[in-house]
C-alpha positions as CSV (number, residue, x, y, z in Angstrom):
1,X,-53.5,31.8,43.0
2,X,-50.3,30.0,41.5
3,X,-49.8,25.9,41.8
4,X,-46.4,24.8,42.3
5,X,-46.0,21.6,41.0
6,X,-42.7,19.9,41.8
7,X,-41.4,16.3,40.3
8,X,-40.3,13.4,43.3
9,X,-37.0,13.6,45.0
10,X,-36.6,9.0,44.2
11,X,-37.4,10.4,40.0
12,X,-35.0,12.8,41.0
13,X,-32.1,10.9,41.8
14,X,-32.7,7.7,40.0
15,X,-32.2,10.2,37.2
16,X,-28.8,11.1,38.4
17,X,-28.7,7.7,39.0
18,X,-28.4,6.3,35.2
19,X,-26.6,9.7,34.0
20,X,-23.9,8.4,35.6
21,X,-24.0,4.6,34.6
22,X,-24.0,5.9,31.5
23,X,-21.1,9.0,31.9
24,X,-19.6,5.4,33.7
25,X,-20.0,3.4,30.5
26,X,-18.8,5.7,28.0
27,X,-15.6,5.7,29.8
28,X,-15.1,1.8,30.4
29,X,-15.6,1.7,27.0
30,X,-13.1,4.9,25.8
31,X,-10.5,3.6,28.3
32,X,-10.9,-0.2,26.6
33,X,-10.2,1.2,23.4
34,X,-6.9,3.4,24.1
35,X,-6.3,0.1,26.3
36,X,-6.3,-1.8,22.7
37,X,-4.8,0.8,20.6
38,X,-2.2,1.3,22.6
39,X,-1.2,-2.4,23.5
40,X,-1.9,-2.4,19.1
41,X,0.5,-0.2,18.5
42,X,3.4,-1.5,21.4
43,X,2.5,-5.0,19.3
44,X,3.9,-3.1,16.0
45,X,6.7,-0.5,17.5
46,X,8.3,-3.3,19.9
47,X,10.4,-4.9,16.7
48,X,10.8,-2.0,14.6
49,X,12.6,-0.6,18.0
50,X,14.9,-3.5,18.5
51,X,15.6,-3.0,14.7
52,X,16.9,-0.3,15.2
53,X,18.6,-1.0,18.2
54,X,20.7,-3.8,16.8
55,X,21.0,-1.7,14.0
56,X,22.9,1.3,15.9
57,X,25.6,-2.1,17.4
58,X,28.2,-2.8,16.7
59,X,29.7,-5.7,14.5
60,X,30.4,-8.3,16.8
61,X,28.1,-7.8,19.4
62,X,25.4,-9.8,20.8
63,X,22.7,-9.1,18.6
64,X,19.8,-11.4,21.1
65,X,20.1,-11.3,24.1
66,X,17.9,-12.1,26.9
67,X,16.7,-9.7,28.3
68,X,16.5,-8.4,24.9
69,X,18.6,-4.9,24.9
70,X,16.6,-1.0,24.5
71,X,17.3,1.7,24.4
72,X,20.2,3.6,25.1
73,X,22.3,1.4,24.0
74,X,26.4,1.8,25.2
75,X,27.7,2.9,21.6
76,X,25.3,4.0,18.6
77,X,27.4,3.2,15.4
78,X,25.3,5.5,12.9
79,X,28.1,4.6,10.1
80,X,25.7,1.1,10.1
81,X,23.5,3.6,7.7
82,X,26.1,4.4,5.5
83,X,27.7,0.7,5.5
84,X,24.6,-0.7,4.7
85,X,23.8,1.7,1.8
86,X,27.2,2.0,0.3
87,X,28.8,-1.2,0.9
88,X,31.3,-2.3,-2.3
89,X,29.6,-6.4,-2.7
90,X,25.3,-4.8,-1.9
91,X,25.6,-1.4,-2.9
92,X,21.7,-1.1,-1.4
93,X,21.8,3.0,-2.7
94,X,21.4,1.5,-6.5
95,X,19.1,-1.1,-5.3
96,X,16.7,1.4,-4.2
97,X,17.7,4.1,-7.3
98,X,16.5,0.7,-8.8
99,X,13.4,0.2,-7.4
100,X,12.7,3.0,-7.7
101,X,13.0,3.0,-11.7
102,X,10.8,0.7,-11.5
103,X,8.0,1.4,-9.7
104,X,7.6,5.2,-11.5
105,X,6.2,2.9,-14.3
106,X,5.0,0.0,-12.9
107,X,2.5,2.4,-10.7
108,X,1.5,5.0,-14.3
109,X,1.1,2.2,-16.8
110,X,-1.6,-0.1,-13.4
111,X,-3.2,3.4,-13.2
112,X,-3.9,4.6,-16.5
113,X,-4.4,1.1,-18.5
114,X,-6.8,0.3,-15.7
115,X,-8.7,3.4,-15.8
116,X,-9.1,2.9,-19.2
117,X,-10.7,0.1,-19.7
118,X,-12.7,0.5,-16.9
119,X,-14.0,4.2,-18.2
120,X,-15.9,2.2,-20.7
121,X,-17.5,-0.4,-19.0
122,X,-18.5,1.9,-16.0
123,X,-20.1,5.0,-18.7
124,X,-20.6,2.9,-22.2
125,X,-22.8,0.5,-23.8
126,X,-21.9,-1.4,-26.0
127,X,-22.8,-4.9,-27.6
128,X,-20.4,-7.0,-25.6
129,X,-19.8,-5.1,-22.8
130,X,-20.8,-8.0,-20.1
131,X,-19.2,-10.7,-21.0
132,X,-16.0,-8.7,-21.5
133,X,-16.4,-7.8,-18.2
134,X,-17.0,-10.9,-16.7
135,X,-13.8,-12.5,-18.5
136,X,-11.5,-9.9,-17.2
137,X,-12.8,-10.5,-13.4
138,X,-12.8,-14.1,-14.2
139,X,-9.3,-13.9,-14.7
140,X,-8.0,-13.1,-11.1
141,X,-9.1,-16.6,-10.6
142,X,-6.0,-17.7,-12.3
143,X,-2.7,-17.3,-9.8
144,X,-0.3,-15.6,-11.3
145,X,2.7,-18.8,-11.0
146,X,0.0,-20.1,-13.1
147,X,1.7,-18.1,-15.2
148,X,4.7,-18.2,-14.4
149,X,6.8,-20.2,-17.1
150,X,4.7,-19.4,-20.2
151,X,4.9,-15.4,-19.6
152,X,8.8,-16.7,-18.7
153,X,9.9,-18.8,-22.0
154,X,7.7,-15.7,-23.5
155,X,9.8,-12.6,-22.3
156,X,13.5,-14.9,-22.8
157,X,12.2,-15.6,-26.5
158,X,11.7,-11.9,-27.4
159,X,14.8,-11.1,-25.5
160,X,13.8,-8.9,-22.8
161,X,15.4,-11.6,-20.2
162,X,17.8,-9.3,-17.6
163,X,16.3,-6.4,-18.8
164,X,13.3,-4.5,-16.8
165,X,10.8,-5.3,-19.0
166,X,9.1,-8.2,-18.0
167,X,8.6,-6.4,-15.1
168,X,7.4,-3.0,-16.4
169,X,5.5,-4.2,-19.5
170,X,2.9,-6.2,-18.4
171,X,1.3,-3.0,-15.8
172,X,0.5,-2.0,-19.2
173,X,-2.0,-3.9,-20.1
174,X,-4.0,-3.4,-16.7
175,X,-4.8,-5.2,-13.0
176,X,-8.3,-7.4,-13.3
177,X,-9.2,-6.2,-9.7
178,X,-7.8,-2.5,-9.9
179,X,-10.3,-2.7,-13.6
180,X,-13.3,-3.8,-11.1
181,X,-12.7,-1.3,-8.2
182,X,-12.3,1.9,-10.2
183,X,-15.0,0.3,-12.7
184,X,-17.3,0.1,-9.8
185,X,-16.5,3.7,-8.5
186,X,-17.2,5.2,-11.9
187,X,-20.9,3.7,-11.8
188,X,-21.5,5.9,-8.8
189,X,-20.9,8.9,-10.6
190,X,-23.9,10.5,-12.3
191,X,-24.6,10.8,-15.9
192,X,-25.6,14.1,-16.1
193,X,-22.5,15.0,-15.9
194,X,-21.5,13.1,-19.0
195,X,-24.8,14.9,-21.0
196,X,-23.6,17.9,-19.8
197,X,-20.2,17.8,-21.1
198,X,-21.2,16.2,-24.6
199,X,-24.2,19.5,-24.5
200,X,-21.1,21.3,-24.2
201,X,-19.1,19.8,-27.5
202,X,-16.9,17.3,-25.4
203,X,-16.6,14.3,-26.5
204,X,-15.6,10.8,-24.9
205,X,-12.1,11.4,-24.3
206,X,-12.6,14.6,-23.1
207,X,-14.8,13.5,-20.8
208,X,-13.2,10.8,-19.5
209,X,-10.0,13.4,-19.0
210,X,-11.3,15.8,-18.0
211,X,-14.9,14.7,-15.7
212,X,-14.7,11.3,-14.3
213,X,-11.3,11.1,-14.3
214,X,-10.2,13.9,-11.5
215,X,-13.7,12.7,-9.7
216,X,-12.2,9.5,-9.7
217,X,-9.5,10.1,-8.2
218,X,-10.3,8.2,-4.8
219,X,-10.4,4.9,-6.2
220,X,-6.6,5.8,-8.7
221,X,-5.4,6.7,-5.5
222,X,-5.7,3.2,-4.2
223,X,-4.9,1.8,-7.3
224,X,-1.9,3.7,-7.0
225,X,-0.4,2.6,-3.5
226,X,-1.7,-0.5,-3.2
227,X,0.7,-1.1,-6.6
228,X,3.7,0.6,-5.1
229,X,3.5,-1.7,-2.4
230,X,3.2,-5.1,-4.0
231,X,6.1,-3.9,-6.7
232,X,8.2,-3.1,-3.6
233,X,7.8,-6.4,-1.8
234,X,8.2,-7.8,-5.0
235,X,10.8,-10.7,-5.2
236,X,9.6,-13.6,-7.2
237,X,9.4,-11.3,-10.4
238,X,13.1,-9.7,-10.4
239,X,14.4,-13.4,-9.2
240,X,13.3,-14.3,-11.7
241,X,13.9,-12.3,-15.0
242,X,17.0,-10.6,-13.0
243,X,20.6,-11.7,-13.7
244,X,22.8,-9.1,-12.8
245,X,23.4,-8.1,-9.8
246,X,23.8,-3.8,-10.7
247,X,19.8,-4.8,-11.5
248,X,18.5,-6.0,-8.1
249,X,15.3,-3.5,-6.6
250,X,15.3,-4.0,-2.8
251,X,13.5,-6.5,-2.3
252,X,16.2,-8.9,-3.8
253,X,19.6,-7.0,-1.8
254,X,17.6,-8.1,0.9
255,X,17.2,-11.3,0.1
256,X,21.2,-11.7,-1.1
257,X,22.6,-9.3,1.8
258,X,20.8,-12.0,4.7
259,X,22.4,-14.8,2.3
260,X,26.3,-13.0,2.3
261,X,25.7,-10.7,5.3
262,X,24.7,-13.4,7.7
263,X,27.1,-13.1,10.9
264,X,25.9,-8.9,10.8
265,X,23.2,-8.9,11.6
266,X,23.2,-4.8,12.5
267,X,23.8,-3.8,8.9
268,X,20.8,-6.1,8.1
269,X,18.6,-4.8,10.0
270,X,19.8,-1.2,8.8
271,X,18.7,-2.2,4.9
272,X,15.7,-3.3,7.1
273,X,14.5,0.1,8.1
274,X,15.6,2.1,4.9
275,X,13.9,0.0,3.0
276,X,11.1,1.1,5.2
277,X,11.4,4.9,4.2
278,X,9.3,5.5,1.3
279,X,6.8,2.9,2.6
280,X,6.3,5.1,5.4
281,X,6.7,8.6,3.7
282,X,4.4,7.3,1.1
283,X,1.7,6.5,4.2
284,X,2.3,10.2,5.5
285,X,2.0,11.5,2.1
286,X,-1.4,10.3,1.1
287,X,-3.0,9.1,4.5
288,X,-5.3,11.2,3.5
289,X,-5.7,10.2,0.4
290,X,-5.9,6.9,0.9
291,X,-7.9,6.7,4.0
292,X,-10.7,8.7,2.6
293,X,-10.2,6.5,-1.0
294,X,-10.9,2.7,0.8
295,X,-14.0,4.2,2.4
296,X,-15.2,5.4,-0.8
297,X,-14.7,2.7,-2.9
298,X,-16.3,1.0,0.0
299,X,-19.4,2.5,0.1
300,X,-20.3,3.6,-3.7
301,X,-19.1,0.4,-5.2
């Protein structure tokens, strides 16, 4: 004799109804998320589209039309990019090379110096360690503008005015923010790795170079990318220390371009788009490392 147990029809219908309700809420939440992402993307991309439209227009054309003119335009003037890059009065290609030259030394100096300072603060114990770290952190409260005049007088006195040295040399003294960031990340690396390396005969610098530095790559990537962006967008430093137009960086070049080519908005927009290319390339190249580095520093720091 077998007994069969069947669930009430009402319970089954209520279970299916709850499942459909949850599915509907998930679909609605996903649709709203995509709608917000599309709006945010449009908010970012529409100005870039307008810049490209203006950059491709001929001289003496109406740049601010109402309603705005989008693609397709009546005529494409791709030579505007060549004119912006190789103009006789504003050689923007030279400004790009100048900026990249400065970037190489600034990024290298910042990453190396900050890592060298952060390593003993994170992995060693010595007298005065807390005091030194506290002083380094407190320097973040001093605005750069407050040191601008003393630094200018110092660099002018030693003959560095009119060169790239005032822009490059300070990067080799470290940055308090990045020292703090890298130090917090290095503290999360297990100390058993140091002990194992010492048993194999490795010294402090060998441990730093072969063990700690590779494991700190996410934090170092964040330091390098943020330093690159800060230097690329720096206008005040080159304006103060560079007195030769042949030494200008892209930020100064754009500022002077805007003041001398007020009636050539197409060339100005072309120059702006050119300056965005290295930043966009850097983002796509280091996207995975940058996002992973920021997430890991935020979680472990």
